[in-house]
C-alpha positions in Angstrom: 11.3 214.6 20.3 9.6 213.2 23.4 6.3 214.9 22.6 6.3 213.1 19.2 6.4 209.7 21.0 3.0 209.7 22.6 0.8 207.0 21.2 -1.7 209.4 19.7 1.0 211.5 18.0 2.7 208.3 16.6 -0.8 207.1 15.4 -1.4 210.5 13.8 1.8 210.1 11.8 0.4 206.9 10.3 -3.2 208.1 10.0 -3.1 211.9 9.6 -6.6 212.1 8.1 -8.2 210.8 11.3 -9.0 212.2 14.7 -6.4 211.3 17.4 -8.6 208.7 19.1 -9.5 207.0 15.8 -5.8 207.0 14.7 -4.8 205.4 18.0 -7.5 202.7 17.6 -6.2 201.9 14.1 -2.6 201.7 15.2 -3.7 199.4 18.1 -5.5 197.1 15.6 -2.4 197.1 13.3 -0.3 196.1 16.3 -2.7 193.3 17.4 -2.8 191.9 13.9 1.0 191.6 13.7 2.0 189.1 16.5 5.8 189.4 15.7 5.6 193.2 16.2 3.8 192.8 19.5 6.3 190.2 20.6 9.2 192.5 19.8 7.5 195.5 21.5 6.9 193.4 24.7 10.6 192.5 24.6 11.4 196.2 24.8 9.3 196.5 27.9 6.1 197.7 26.2 2.9 197.5 28.1 -0.5 197.9 26.3 -1.7 200.6 28.7 1.4 202.9 28.4 0.8 206.3 26.8 4.2 206.8 25.2 6.6 204.8 23.1 10.2 204.8 23.9 12.6 205.6 21.0 13.4 201.9 20.8 9.7 200.9 20.6 9.2 203.6 17.9 12.0 202.1 15.9 10.4 198.7 16.3 7.2 200.0 15.0 8.9 201.6 12.0 10.7 198.4 11.2 7.4 196.5 11.0 5.0 199.2 9.7 7.4 201.3 7.6 8.1 205.0 8.0 5.0 207.0 8.8 
C-alpha cells in the first residue's frame, strides 16, 4: 500500500486523465483552496514538501475530498 501513497499516485487517483505532474498540481490547488483540510493535514504532521502521504493524511484527504 505504501507505493499508493506517493503524492503523485494519490493525485492520479483523483485526476486519472492527467499526467502525474499535472494531477499533483491540481491536488495541491484543491488542498490550498480548502483551509480546513490544510489545517487538519498540518495537525497530522504534514509538510508541503513531503513526497508521500501517511495513511492518516490520506484518510484526511478522503474525508474532505471524497473517495477518489
